[in-house]
VOBA-1610 file (N, C-alpha, C; in pm, whole numbers, padded with zeros to 5 digits, always signed):
BEGIN
Met+00084-00117+00000Met+00000+00000+00000Met+00089+00124+00000Thr+00064+00216-00087Thr+00138+00341-00092Thr+00057+00448-00024Ile+00120+00513+00072Ile+00054+00619+00146Ile+00118+00751+00105Pro+00040+00846+00055Pro+00099+00974+00015Pro+00152+01049+00137Ile+00270+01103+00122Ile+00332+01177+00230Ile+00352+01320+00184Lys+00307+01414+00262Lys+00322+01554+00227Lys+00463+01598+00263Asn+00531+01660+00170Asn+00667+01705+00190Asn+00666+01857+00201Leu+00683+01905+00322Leu+00676+02049+00344Leu+00813+02114+00345Thr+00921+02036+00349Thr+01053+02094+00362Thr+01126+02110+00230Asn+01105+02022+00135Asn+01171+02031+00005Asn+01084+01961-00099Pro+01006+02037-00175Pro+00912+01975-00269Pro+00979+01899-00384Glu+01112+01914-00403Glu+01181+01842-00509Glu+01206+01696-00474Ile+01190+01661-00346Ile+01212+01524-00301Ile+01076+01461-00275Ser+01052+01346-00337Ser+00925+01276-00315Ser+00952+01126-00306Cys+00851+01051-00270Cys+00866+00905-00262Cys+00907+00846-00396Ser+00865+00907-00506Ser+00895+00851-00637Ser+01039+00876-00682Asn+01109+00971-00620Asn+01248+00995-00659Asn+01345+00986-00541Cys+01301+00932-00433Cys+01375+00932-00307Cys+01501+00846-00308Gln+01496+00729-00366Gln+01603+00630-00366Gln+01630+00572-00228Ala+01539+00593-00134Ala+01542+00530-00001Ala+01676+00543+00070Cys+01736+00660+00062Cys+01866+00683+00127Cys+01861+00654+00277Cys+01752+00688+00341Cys+01742+00668+00485Cys+01739+00520+00522Cys+01711+00434+00427Cys+01704+00290+00454Cys+01841+00226+00464Arg+01946+00306+00461Arg+02082+00258+00483Arg+02133+00298+00621Leu+02055+00376+00694Leu+02097+00423+00826Leu+02072+00317+00932Glu+02150+00321+01039Glu+02122+00232+01152Glu+01999+00287+01224Val+01902+00201+01248Val+01777+00242+01312Val+01760+00165+01442Met+01764+00239+01552Met+01742+00179+01684Met+01591+00162+01705Leu+01553+00052+01764Leu+01412+00029+01798Leu+01394+00070+01943Ile+01336+00188+01963Ile+01323+00241+02098Ile+01179+00238+02149Thr+01086+00204+02062Thr+00947+00186+02103Thr+00895+00061+02032Asp+00788+00006+02082Asp+00730-00113+02020Asp+00623-00070+01920Thr+00657-00084+01792Thr+00560-00052+01687Thr+00513-00179+01616Gly+00565-00294+01658Gly+00524-00419+01597Gly+00613-00465+01483Val+00739-00418+01481Val+00833-00462+01378Val+00845-00615+01386Pro+00823-00685+01276Pro+00834-00832+01277Pro+00975-00878+01316Glu+00981-00986+01391Glu+01109-01037+01444Glu+01214-01060+01337Gln+01174-01103+01217Gln+01273-01132+01113Gln+01346-01007+01065His+01301-00888+01106His+01365-00762+01068His+01441-00699+01185Ile+01457-00772+01294Ile+01524-00717+01413Ile+01661-00780+01429Ala+01760-00695+01456Ala+01896-00739+01486Ala+01933-00679+01623Phe+02050-00716+01673Phe+02098-00663+01801Phe+02235-00603+01780Asp+02257-00484+01837Asp+02388-00421+01824Asp+02484-00479+01926Glu+02607-00427+01930Glu+02710-00483+02019Glu+02679-00467+02167Arg+02586-00379+02202Arg+02545-00362+02342Arg+02414-00435+02373Gly+02360-00506+02275Gly+02237-00580+02296Gly+02110-00503+02265Gly+02125-00381+02214Gly+02008-00301+02178Gly+01947-00350+02048Glu+01817-00338+02036Glu+01747-00380+01914Glu+01761-00274+01806Thr+01792-00321+01686Thr+01803-00236+01569Thr+01730-00303+01453Met+01704-00226+01350Met+01650-00285+01227Met+01763-00363+01162Leu+01732-00482+01114Leu+01828-00566+01046Leu+01866-00504+00913Arg+01995-00494+00890Arg+02044-00450+00759Arg+02114-00568+00696Leu+02089-00588+00569Leu+02146-00701+00497Leu+02289-00670+00453Asp+02357-00767+00396Asp+02497-00751+00356Asp+02520-00633+00262Asp+02417-00595+00187Asp+02431-00482+00095Asp+02414-00347+00164Gly+02387-00349+00296Gly+02373-00226+00374Gly+02232-00172+00383Trp+02139-00226+00307Trp+02001-00178+00307Trp+01920-00246+00417Cys+01820-00178+00466Cys+01727-00233+00564Cys+01659-00357+00505Ser+01643-00458+00588Ser+01581-00583+00541Ser+01434-00566+00505Ala+01370-00460+00554Ala+01228-00438+00526Ala+01204-00360+00397Leu+01311-00320+00329Leu+01298-00243+00206Leu+01276-00336+00087Asp+01172-00311+00010Asp+01150-00384-00115Asp+01246-00324-00217Arg+01343-00402-00263Arg+01448-00352-00351Arg+01397-00309-00488Glu+01284-00361-00531Glu+01231-00323-00662Glu+01154-00191-00658Thr+01073-00171-00554Thr+00992-00050-00546Thr+01054+00057-00458Leu+01156+00020-00378Leu+01217+00107-00278Leu+01114+00159-00178Met+01016+00074-00149Met+00914+00108-00049Met+00928+00014+00070Cys+00887+00060+00185Cys+00894-00018+00307Cys+00786-00127+00306Thr+00828-00250+00333Thr+00732-00361+00334Thr+00658-00372+00467Ile+00703-00298+00568Ile+00636-00301+00699Ile+00592-00160+00739Tyr+00552-00081+00642Tyr+00521+00060+00663Tyr+00431+00083+00784Glu+00328+00007+00799Glu+00235+00026+00912Glu+00300-00007+01046Asn+00407-00086+01045Asn+00476-00126+01168Asn+00620-00075+01174Arg+00651+00026+01093Arg+00788+00077+01089Arg+00826+00139+01224Pro+00956+00142+01253Pro+01002+00198+01380Pro+00969+00346+01395Trp+00968+00390+01520Trp+00939+00530+01552Trp+01035+00624+01480Ile+01164+00591+01476Ile+01263+00676+01411Ile+01229+00693+01263Cys+01185+00588+01198Cys+01146+00597+01057Cys+01024+00687+01041Arg+00935+00683+01137Arg+00815+00767+01132Arg+00851+00916+01147Glu+00956+00943+01224Glu+00996+01081+01253Glu+01092+01139+01151Phe+01157+01056+01070Phe+01253+01104+00971Phe+01176+01170+00858Ala+01181+01301+00851Ala+01098+01376+00756Ala+01159+01381+00617Met+01082+01338+00520Met+01123+01344+00381Met+01150+01489+00343Gly+01268+01515+00285Gly+01304+01650+00243Gly+01364+01735+00353Ser+01374+01683+00475Ser+01432+01758+00585Ser+01583+01773+00565Tyr+01648+01850+00649Tyr+01793+01866+00640Tyr+01862+01731+00647Glu+01820+01646+00742Glu+01880+01514+00758Glu+01863+01430+00632Cys+01746+01436+00574Cys+01717+01362+00451Cys+01807+01410+00338Arg+01813+01540+00318Arg+01897+01595+00211Arg+02044+01563+00234Asp+02088+01564+00359Asp+02227+01533+00393Asp+02260+01387+00357Glu+02170+01294+00390Glu+02192+01153+00356Glu+02192+01132+00205Arg+02101+01198+00134Arg+02095+01187-00012Arg+02226+01236-00073Lys+02280+01347-00021Lys+02404+01403-00073Lys+02519+01302-00062Glu+02527+01231+00051Glu+02634+01136+00074Glu+02625+01013-00018Leu+02505+00973-00055Leu+02488+00855-00138Leu+02488+00884-00288Met+02475+01008-00325Met+02466+01042-00467Met+02603+01073-00524
//
């Protein structure tokens, strides 16, 4: 399911041209949003993180559509990461 997201910080960045740069970041699971167990890893201190595969991408990312396969249950940090925000643009710059 694709959910339209309003981008108030940079209208040039949208879900259709995003390239899912944020899906390469380490994501700590600090609240329970229902992330399925197969997408959970543990860091060196035992904290829960989103599992990243050998290619560096989040395991919940559909590689063909670059959309989150667990969107309704995505972590709090993913919910708060604003498309087009300074952080978003900074990550895009590093990967491009």
